[in-house]
N, C-alpha and C positions, 0 to 999 in steps of 0.2 A: 504492501501499500502503498503509493507517495506522501509527502510533506502536503500537498496542499487537498488530496483526497479528506486524508485526516483533517484537516483543519476543516474542511466545509463539513463534515462529521461532525467536528465539535462546536460550531456553531447551529449546527439543528441541533443538537442537544443543548444548547443553551436558548435556545428561542422554545424547547419544547419543557426544557424546566419552567420559564418564563409565561409561557400558556399553562401550565400545570399550576404555578402561586395562585396565579388570577384565581384561576377557574376555583384554586380552593377559599379561597377571598370571598369568593363569591359563594360560594357552597355554604361556608358559616353563615356569612353576613343572612341569609336564606332561611340555616336555620334557625338563628337569635329571633328574627322577623317571625318564623311559625310557630316560637316558643313567647313571646309576647302575644301575639294573637291569641292564641291556645289559652292564655290568663286572663284576655280577657274577654275571652269565647264563655268561660268557667265560669267568673264573674256576673257574668248579664245572664247566665243559666238562672244562679242563686237568685238572684233577682228576681226574672219570672217566675221564679218554684215561690220567691215567700208574696209576690204580688198574687200570684195564684194564691197563695194556702188565707191572703190576707181577705181575699175578693169571697171565694166560695166560705169562710169564716162569718160573713157575716149574716148568713143562717137568712133570711126574712129578705124577702120581692121590698117589703117597704121600706128596710130599714136601708136595702141597694139603692128604690129610686129616692132617697134622703141623701143620700152623699151629695153633697156640698161640689162645684165645678172648681175649688181650689182645690180641693182634698181630691180630684182627678186630677187635677195638673202636675200634684205635687206628687204624685205617685206617679205620672210618665217620668217629671224629672229626672226622678228617682231612678229609674230603668235606662235615662237616657235617651226616652224618645221625644221630639218633640209633636206637638200637636199639627195631627196631617199623617201620621206616621212615621218621619223621617227619623232616623237616628243620626244624635250627636256625637 
């Protein structure tokens, strides 16, 4: 193998190592983002379960109808939901 061929192979190897490092960093960033999103999803699930228990625990239709609009807004705000159903 000539010196030129060896140098060419070494340049290709260096390029491949650089690409591997870049892809490894992207992978780690994606894994970190996934963990964060999973934590947020877990929190939202707990909030929804709590809200469901609250609503079902109110008992009678009369009590449900008696809820003030402010309580509903407060509940939605606590769940991170804007009026209109959009998440904040």
